[in-house]
C-alpha positions as CSV (number, residue, x, y, z in Angstrom):
1,A,49.4,157.4,79.2
2,I,48.1,154.1,77.9
3,L,45.3,156.2,76.1
4,A,47.4,157.8,73.8
5,P,47.4,157.7,70.2
6,S,50.0,155.6,68.3
7,G,51.0,154.4,64.6
8,H,48.5,151.8,63.6
9,N,47.1,151.8,67.3
10,S,50.6,149.4,67.9
11,Q,50.7,151.3,71.2
12,P,55.0,150.9,71.5
13,W,55.4,151.7,75.0
14,E,56.3,150.1,78.1
15,F,56.4,151.7,81.7
16,S,58.2,151.0,84.3
17,V,58.3,152.7,88.1
18,E,61.1,153.3,90.9
19,G,60.6,155.1,93.6
20,N,59.1,158.5,93.0
21,T,60.4,157.9,88.8
22,I,58.6,156.8,85.9
23,S,60.0,155.3,82.6
24,L,58.9,155.2,79.1
25,W,60.3,152.4,77.2
26,V,60.0,151.7,73.7
27,N,58.4,147.7,73.2
28,K,60.2,147.0,70.0
29,D,58.4,144.2,69.1
30,R,55.2,146.7,68.5
31,A,57.5,149.1,66.8
32,L,56.4,149.5,62.9
33,A,59.8,148.2,61.0
34,Q,58.4,149.0,57.5
35,S,55.9,152.1,57.8
36,D,58.4,153.2,60.6
37,P,62.0,152.4,59.8
38,E,63.3,155.7,61.0
39,R,61.4,155.8,64.6
40,R,59.5,159.3,63.4
41,Q,56.1,157.6,64.5
42,L,57.0,155.8,67.3
43,L,58.4,158.5,69.0
44,I,55.7,161.1,68.4
45,A,53.3,158.2,69.6
46,M,55.7,157.9,72.7
47,G,55.3,162.0,73.2
48,C,51.8,161.8,73.6
49,A,52.0,158.9,75.8
50,L,54.0,161.4,77.9
51,E,51.6,163.9,77.7
52,N,49.3,162.1,79.2
53,L,51.1,161.3,82.1
54,L,52.2,164.6,82.6
55,I,49.0,166.0,82.3
56,A,47.7,163.6,84.6
57,A,50.5,164.1,86.9
58,D,49.6,167.9,87.5
59,Y,46.0,167.0,88.2
60,Y,46.8,164.8,91.1
61,G,49.2,167.1,92.5
62,F,52.6,166.1,90.9
63,E,55.7,168.4,89.7
64,S,57.4,167.0,86.9
65,E,60.8,166.8,85.8
66,V,61.7,165.0,82.3
67,R,65.0,163.8,81.0
68,Y,64.9,163.0,77.4
69,F,67.3,159.6,76.7
70,P,68.9,159.7,80.1
71,I,71.2,156.8,79.3
72,E,72.6,155.6,76.1
73,N,70.1,152.8,75.5
74,H,67.7,154.6,72.9
75,D,64.7,152.5,74.1
76,L,64.6,154.3,77.1
77,V,62.8,157.3,75.7
78,A,62.2,159.5,79.3
79,R,62.2,159.5,82.6
80,V,60.0,161.4,84.8
81,A,61.0,162.2,88.0
82,L,57.4,163.4,90.5
83,E,57.2,165.4,93.4
84,A,54.2,165.8,95.0
85,T,53.0,169.2,96.3
86,G,50.0,167.8,98.6
87,K,47.7,169.7,96.8
88,T,45.7,167.9,93.6
89,S,43.8,170.0,91.1
90,G,40.3,169.4,91.2
91,N,38.8,171.8,88.1
92,R,36.9,169.7,86.5
93,K,38.2,171.5,83.3
94,H,41.7,170.1,83.6
95,L,42.5,168.4,80.3
96,I,42.8,165.3,82.4
97,F,39.0,164.8,81.5
98,Q,39.3,165.0,77.9
99,I,42.1,161.9,77.8
100,P,39.4,159.1,77.8
101,K,36.9,161.1,75.1
102,R,40.1,161.7,72.7
103,R,39.5,159.5,70.1
104,T,40.5,159.4,66.1
105,N,38.0,160.2,64.2
106,R,38.5,159.5,60.3
107,G,35.1,160.3,59.4
108,K,33.3,163.5,57.9
109,Y,33.4,167.1,59.5
110,L,31.2,169.6,59.3
111,S,32.4,173.0,57.2
112,T,32.6,175.2,60.1
113,P,36.1,176.0,60.8
114,P,38.0,175.8,64.5
115,P,37.3,178.4,66.8
116,Q,39.9,181.5,66.1
117,D,40.5,182.2,70.1
118,F,41.2,178.2,69.7
119,L,43.6,178.9,66.7
120,E,45.6,181.5,68.4
121,E,46.3,179.5,71.9
122,I,47.3,176.6,70.4
123,K,50.2,178.4,68.5
124,R,51.4,180.1,71.9
125,L,52.2,176.5,73.3
126,D,55.6,175.9,72.4
127,S,57.8,178.8,71.3
128,E,60.4,176.5,69.0
129,L,57.6,174.3,67.4
130,E,55.5,176.0,64.6
131,V,52.1,175.2,64.4
132,A,50.6,176.1,60.6
133,V,46.6,175.9,60.1
134,V,45.3,175.6,56.5
135,S,41.6,176.3,56.0
136,G,41.6,178.5,52.9
137,E,41.9,177.9,49.3
138,P,44.1,177.2,47.2
139,A,46.4,175.7,49.6
140,K,43.9,173.4,51.0
141,T,43.3,171.7,47.9
142,A,46.9,171.4,46.9
143,I,47.5,169.6,50.6
144,A,44.7,167.7,50.0
145,D,46.2,166.1,46.7
146,L,49.6,166.0,48.3
147,A,48.0,163.8,51.3
148,V,46.0,161.5,48.7
149,A,49.2,161.0,46.6
150,A,51.7,160.5,49.7
151,Q,48.7,157.7,50.6
152,I,48.9,155.7,47.5
153,E,52.6,155.9,46.8
154,A,53.0,154.8,50.6
155,M,50.3,151.8,50.1
156,E,52.5,150.5,47.0
157,S,54.9,148.8,49.2
158,D,54.4,145.2,49.3
159,S,55.6,145.1,53.0
160,F,54.2,148.0,54.2
161,R,50.8,146.4,53.1
162,E,52.1,143.3,55.1
163,E,52.5,144.9,58.1
164,L,49.6,147.2,58.1
165,S,47.5,143.9,57.3
166,H,48.4,142.6,60.9
167,Y,46.9,146.0,62.8
168,I,43.9,145.9,60.7
169,R,41.1,143.9,63.0
170,S,37.2,142.9,62.3
171,N,34.6,144.7,64.0
172,F,34.3,141.8,66.6
173,T,38.2,141.8,67.8
174,R,39.3,141.2,71.3
175,R,42.7,142.1,70.1
176,H,44.4,145.0,72.4
177,T,46.4,146.2,69.6
178,G,45.3,147.6,66.3
179,M,42.2,149.1,64.2
180,P,39.0,147.4,64.1
181,G,37.0,148.0,60.9
182,F,34.7,150.3,62.8
183,T,37.7,153.1,63.6
184,L,37.8,152.5,59.5
185,G,34.4,153.3,58.9
186,I,34.3,149.4,57.4
187,P,31.2,147.7,57.8
188,A,31.3,144.7,60.0
189,P,30.7,141.8,57.2
190,V,33.7,143.3,54.8
191,S,35.8,143.9,58.2
192,L,36.2,139.9,58.5
193,I,38.5,140.2,55.0
194,A,39.8,143.5,55.3
195,H,43.2,142.4,56.0
196,H,43.3,140.0,53.4
197,L,42.6,142.6,51.0
198,I,44.7,145.1,52.4
199,K,47.5,143.0,52.1
200,H,47.1,142.2,48.7
201,V,45.8,145.6,47.1
202,N,46.6,148.9,47.3
203,L,42.7,150.2,48.3
204,S,44.1,154.0,48.5
205,K,44.2,153.5,44.8
206,K,40.5,152.3,44.4
207,T,39.5,155.0,47.2
208,K,41.6,158.2,45.8
209,D,38.3,159.7,44.9
210,K,36.2,159.0,47.7
211,D,39.4,160.2,49.7
212,E,40.0,163.5,47.8
213,D,36.0,163.9,48.5
214,L,36.9,163.6,52.5
215,L,39.7,165.9,52.3
216,K,38.2,168.4,50.3
217,R,34.8,168.6,51.1
218,H,34.4,167.4,55.0
219,T,37.5,168.7,56.3
220,P,37.6,172.5,57.1
221,A,41.7,172.6,58.5
222,F,44.6,170.9,58.3
223,M,47.1,171.5,61.0
224,I,50.8,170.6,60.6
225,L,53.2,170.7,63.2
226,A,56.8,171.7,62.1
227,V,60.3,171.0,64.1
228,P,63.3,172.8,63.8
229,Q,65.5,169.9,63.7
230,D,64.2,166.0,62.8
231,T,65.8,164.9,66.0
232,E,64.6,162.2,68.1
233,V,63.9,164.9,71.1
234,Y,62.3,166.9,68.5
235,R,60.2,164.1,67.3
236,I,58.7,163.3,71.0
237,R,58.4,167.0,71.9
238,A,56.4,167.1,68.5
239,G,54.2,164.0,69.8
240,R,53.8,166.1,73.3
241,L,52.6,169.6,71.5
242,F,50.3,167.1,69.3
243,E,48.5,165.2,72.1
244,R,47.8,168.5,73.8
245,I,46.3,170.1,71.0
246,W,44.1,167.3,70.1
247,L,43.0,167.1,73.6
248,M,42.6,171.1,73.9
249,A,40.3,170.2,70.8
250,T,38.2,167.7,72.2
251,Q,37.6,169.9,74.9
252,R,36.1,172.2,72.2
253,G,33.7,169.3,70.5
254,L,36.5,168.9,67.9
255,S,37.6,166.2,66.4
256,C,41.5,165.3,65.0
257,S,42.5,162.5,62.6
258,P,46.2,162.5,62.0
259,L,48.0,161.1,58.5
260,A,51.4,160.1,58.4
261,A,52.2,159.6,54.9
262,P,52.5,163.5,53.8
263,V,55.4,163.9,56.5
264,Q,56.6,160.3,56.1
265,T,56.8,159.1,52.7
266,S,59.6,159.8,50.0
267,D,59.7,163.8,49.9
268,Y,56.6,164.8,50.2
269,Y,57.7,166.9,53.2
270,L,59.5,169.1,51.3
271,H,56.4,169.7,48.8
272,L,54.5,170.5,52.1
273,K,57.0,173.0,53.3
274,K,56.6,174.6,49.9
275,I,52.8,175.1,50.1
276,L,52.9,176.1,53.7
277,H,55.9,178.6,52.9
278,I,57.9,177.4,56.2
279,N,61.6,176.5,56.9
280,Q,60.8,174.3,59.8
281,R,60.6,170.2,58.8
282,P,56.8,169.3,58.8
283,E,56.7,166.5,61.3
284,V,52.6,165.8,61.9
285,F,49.8,166.4,60.2
286,F,46.3,166.1,60.9
287,R,42.6,166.9,59.7
288,V,40.5,168.9,62.7
289,G,37.2,169.9,62.4
290,R,33.5,169.4,64.0
291,H,32.8,165.7,63.4
292,K,29.3,164.9,62.1
293,E,29.2,161.4,63.8
294,L,31.0,160.0,66.8
295,S,33.4,157.5,66.5
296,H,34.5,154.4,68.7
297,N,37.3,153.9,70.8
298,S,39.9,151.9,70.0
299,P,41.0,148.9,71.9
300,R,44.3,149.2,74.6
301,F,46.2,146.9,76.6
302,P,45.7,147.1,80.2
303,V,48.2,148.8,82.4
304,N,49.4,145.8,83.9
305,E,50.4,144.5,80.7
306,V,52.6,147.4,79.9
307,L,54.1,147.8,83.1
308,L,57.4,146.4,83.5
309,S,58.5,144.8,86.7
310,H,61.9,145.1,88.3
């Protein structure tokens, strides 16, 4: 579960274990108050962690029952009751083996589109949530332009950049949270001052042409997960679906890279709905394709530091 993705790699989760029950809690100190005030990205991340947990439970022979927000305290996101079946999977193609391989790859992708059978399979995963795939023109260019504009607007906020700067690390960091420069394609010397630059300058304005090139020429497909209602439970469910798709993509040698700005900033999600011709609310936005270069893992807290004691 701790290998799940999260905004700025903040890892906003904690876990408690009592008997056969595992509870997932929000660590408010690692919530992103400026960039995610409505807790959308936080709950998507919690959903990703929950999905990893359930996949692992299945492999090790546990049946799971999930209850979302079982008490009034909304920092207790989910409670999972496990029942041992006495039989582990043993299937070497089980998704559990993709969890340590999954990583965010923000680099250039090959032009090869995702396989059609993969696209058909992921669209059947959840009958309520909509999976939109955009790989053709002119929609792909329109979405790329929207994504770049949304990122520039997000980075205009001083408080957003201030918060983000606290999660930008040098390539030599030993911190458990945050994004080392190498995960962003930043060379080692520049990574030493990257957090200062991001704090004071809207770098997205300066990298606009490069970002447009990445999204238009080196991204074969965008995927958007949309929900019937923008509620806390649907955000968690969107996170669960996102993580399962990402693991299935990893199994097929595909990379993914989420971009929060198009669904998080201002009313860009409304423009996204129009381009996609959908009625549901876009909740997760990400690139998908076959990578040119393999990216490195980002750091993680060890389990003992996110496990609550009674």
